[in-house]
C-alpha positions as a printed Julia matrix, in Angstrom:
287×3 Matrix{Float64}:
  99.27  48.56  147.83
 101.41  50.2   145.1
  99.35  51.54  142.2
  99.68  53.75  139.13
  97.83  57.01  138.46
  97.83  58.49  134.95
  96.85  62.15  134.59
  96.49  63.52  131.04
  96.87  67.29  131.18
  96.37  69.84  128.4
  96.98  73.42  129.59
  95.94  72.63  133.16
  98.22  75.11  134.95
  95.25  76.47  136.93
  94.37  73.14  138.53
  97.2   70.6   138.28
  98.63  71.49  141.7
  95.19  71.13  143.31
  94.72  67.74  141.66
  98.11  66.44  142.8
  97.78  67.83  146.32
  94.5   66.0   146.95
  95.75  62.82  145.33
  99.08  62.53  147.13
  98.59  64.14  150.54
  99.44  61.51  153.14
 100.71  58.92  150.66
 103.23  56.41  151.93
 106.62  56.23  150.21
 106.27  54.11  147.06
 102.48  53.89  147.37
 101.73  55.94  144.25
 103.33  55.95  140.84
 101.97  59.21  139.47
 102.43  59.89  135.76
 101.4   63.31  134.43
 101.26  63.41  130.63
 101.33  67.0   129.42
  99.93  66.88  125.9
 100.25  69.86  123.59
 100.6   72.29  126.49
 101.38  75.92  125.78
 101.49  76.89  129.46
 103.62  75.78  132.42
 101.56  72.74  133.43
 104.64  70.48  133.38
 106.7   72.75  135.65
 103.85  73.14  138.11
 103.3   69.38  138.2
 106.97  68.75  139.02
 106.87  71.41  141.7
 103.62  70.17  143.26
 104.73  66.53  143.47
 108.44  66.01  142.76
 107.99  62.23  142.81
 105.7   62.41  139.78
 106.96  61.32  136.41
 106.11  64.09  133.98
 105.96  63.2   130.29
 105.72  65.97  127.71
 104.45  65.52  124.17
 103.67  68.03  121.43
 100.59  66.03  120.4
  97.43  67.67  121.88
  95.51  64.4   122.18
  94.03  62.91  125.33
  93.93  59.39  123.91
  97.59  59.65  122.94
  98.38  60.95  126.42
  96.58  58.0   128.0
  98.53  55.58  125.83
 101.83  57.24  126.7
 100.92  57.0   130.37
  99.99  53.35  130.0
 103.3   52.62  128.31
 105.14  54.13  131.28
 102.96  52.58  134.0
 103.51  49.13  135.47
 101.27  48.92  138.53
  97.69  47.92  139.25
  95.11  48.93  140.11
  95.57  51.68  137.53
  93.77  55.0   137.81
  92.99  57.46  135.03
  92.32  60.91  136.45
  91.47  64.19  134.73
  93.58  67.09  135.96
  90.58  69.29  136.77
  88.97  66.94  139.32
  89.7   66.54  143.02
  90.33  62.9   143.93
  91.48  62.43  147.54
  93.97  59.74  148.46
  91.38  58.13  150.73
  89.12  57.59  147.71
  92.0   56.14  145.7
  92.72  53.65  148.46
  89.07  52.65  148.8
  88.59  52.06  145.07
  91.87  50.14  144.93
  90.7   47.94  147.79
  87.49  47.09  145.92
  89.42  46.16  142.78
  91.95  44.09  144.71
  89.17  42.09  146.34
  87.33  41.39  143.06
  85.27  40.33  141.21
  84.78  43.95  140.03
  87.15  44.84  137.18
  86.49  48.59  136.83
  85.46  51.04  139.51
  85.16  54.71  140.36
  84.22  56.77  143.42
  80.8   58.38  143.45
  80.74  61.79  141.81
  80.16  64.99  143.8
  79.64  68.49  142.42
  81.06  71.64  143.94
  78.16  74.01  143.28
  79.4   76.88  145.44
  78.79  80.26  143.82
  76.68  78.66  141.09
  73.35  80.12  140.08
  69.98  78.4   140.35
  69.99  77.24  136.73
  73.32  75.43  137.03
  72.3   73.89  140.35
  68.96  72.82  138.87
  70.62  71.06  135.94
  72.98  69.09  138.17
  70.22  68.21  140.62
  68.44  66.43  137.77
  71.56  65.01  136.12
  72.89  63.56  139.38
  69.68  61.55  139.77
  69.92  59.84  136.38
  71.15  56.26  135.9
  74.47  57.43  134.46
  75.45  58.85  137.85
  73.95  56.01  139.85
  74.81  52.85  137.96
  78.16  51.1   138.2
  81.24  53.21  137.48
  80.46  56.74  136.4
  83.98  57.47  135.22
  83.45  61.16  134.38
  86.92  62.3   135.36
  88.23  59.48  137.52
  88.12  55.71  137.14
  90.32  52.69  137.72
  90.79  49.18  136.39
  92.38  46.04  137.74
  95.09  44.16  135.86
  92.45  41.78  134.51
  90.21  44.68  133.58
  93.0   46.43  131.69
  93.46  43.33  129.56
  89.89  43.82  128.35
  91.07  46.37  125.76
  94.25  47.4   123.94
  95.3   50.98  123.34
  92.89  53.84  123.85
  91.44  54.6   120.42
  91.57  58.15  119.01
  88.08  59.07  120.2
  86.65  61.75  122.47
  84.82  59.61  125.03
  87.62  57.58  126.62
  85.65  57.16  129.86
  82.57  55.81  128.04
  84.79  53.56  125.92
  86.25  51.98  129.06
  82.98  51.85  131.0
  81.2   50.02  128.19
  83.92  47.39  127.99
  82.42  45.97  131.15
  79.02  44.49  131.85
  77.06  46.19  134.66
  78.04  43.47  137.14
  81.74  43.94  136.31
  81.87  47.66  137.11
  81.05  49.51  140.29
  80.56  52.96  141.72
  82.08  52.83  145.19
  79.6   54.73  147.34
  81.83  54.94  150.41
  84.16  57.47  148.75
  83.94  60.34  146.27
  85.7   62.67  143.9
  84.71  66.26  143.18
  83.94  67.9   139.86
  83.71  71.69  139.58
  80.93  72.51  137.08
  80.87  75.54  134.76
  79.49  78.78  136.14
  76.88  79.22  133.39
  74.36  77.14  131.48
  76.21  77.9   128.26
  79.33  76.44  129.85
  77.37  73.27  130.59
  76.15  73.16  126.99
  79.75  73.39  125.79
  81.03  70.47  127.87
  77.92  68.4   127.21
  78.39  68.98  123.48
  81.79  67.3   123.81
  80.19  64.45  125.76
  77.38  63.94  123.24
  79.81  64.17  120.35
  81.91  61.49  122.03
  78.91  59.21  122.34
  77.96  59.67  118.67
  81.54  58.94  117.68
  81.74  55.9   119.96
  78.46  54.49  118.67
  79.64  54.92  115.07
  83.03  53.3   115.63
  82.23  50.77  118.36
  78.48  50.03  118.25
  78.96  46.7   120.01
  80.01  48.54  123.18
  76.46  49.72  123.84
  75.39  46.16  124.63
  76.69  46.97  128.11
  74.7   50.18  128.52
  72.52  50.45  131.6
  69.03  51.79  132.26
  67.54  54.37  129.93
  67.44  57.96  131.17
  63.9   58.36  129.84
  62.38  56.23  132.58
  64.26  58.15  135.27
  63.1   61.48  133.82
  59.51  60.27  133.85
  59.83  59.32  137.51
  61.14  62.78  138.39
  58.31  64.39  136.4
  55.77  62.86  138.78
  56.86  65.42  141.37
  55.83  69.02  140.57
  58.82  70.32  142.54
  61.05  69.06  139.74
  59.16  70.62  136.86
  61.18  73.89  136.77
  64.42  71.94  137.1
  63.4   69.52  134.37
  62.64  72.51  132.14
  66.22  73.73  132.61
  67.58  70.25  132.02
  65.49  69.87  128.87
  66.61  73.25  127.52
  70.27  72.32  128.0
  69.76  68.91  126.4
  68.0   70.32  123.32
  70.65  73.01  122.8
  73.4   70.45  123.32
  71.91  67.99  120.87
  71.53  70.65  118.18
  75.14  71.81  118.61
  76.4   68.23  118.62
  74.51  67.27  115.46
  75.81  70.34  113.66
  79.37  69.61  114.77
  79.2   65.9   113.98
  77.51  66.03  110.6
  79.4   69.12  109.45
  82.57  67.1   109.93
  84.01  69.34  112.64
  85.58  66.4   114.43
  88.61  68.23  115.77
  86.91  70.91  117.84
  87.37  70.34  121.59
  84.61  71.91  123.66
  85.99  73.14  126.97
  84.78  75.51  129.67
  87.56  77.22  131.61
  85.25  78.73  134.23
  85.28  75.35  135.96
  89.08  75.37  136.23
  89.33  77.51  139.3
  91.08  76.53  142.48
  88.83  76.19  145.5
  86.87  72.99  144.95
  86.22  71.14  148.16
  87.9   67.83  148.85
  85.44  65.05  149.64
  86.4   61.72  151.17
């Protein structure tokens, strides 16, 4: 089944080849229409993308905006299902095919593989945080979307252009009721977390900021939110083995919330929190 894959990429020279290799290895001729949108890059991301997958269409823009990159990719794409993939994740072709099959069959309109974390060479604190986070409803309910998600043609008609907001994945996920979106458990994509807790705080600040921004601009979207995390945390707290891990998780959440509130209410809406320690080649490929 021919499909489109849009990859927004801002200074992703360290990982774009890895992303494209996993995505396209074994693809049939004409199976994938890959569009890499290099937005505001000051490195050689575009050249590396062309070299890694010559069949890719590489669009370059001076505007360093992910939402603008997604819209440029959408304007160039014509196929469905349509995937939106961050350049720093590892999404194998087998997972693309499985998610596409689910969307083709219906009635699901938006879907994503389950998320996996490459925690090799990560300390106990980082592993503890992700052990808790991976057990929360966000990672278990339909369509996680943190780095890779797809929509059917009908699903894409649910919204117009991507708005100029930080949380594009949450914006899309909340356009669909829980029964309209799905995490496909038979396949996966891999995220490489930061190497330090401060790195986690940085990327979670961006995530929290995006949620504040989304709630302020599109409050109606949260009618489609799933189960509260509080209940899941309380269930984990019943087991003493999780108490040290919950302490780490709580510390990260408090620090993140304080940084986010300062950033949001001080009007620092243009700062993009990013951790480059996670952009290192070597993440495993999960199918």
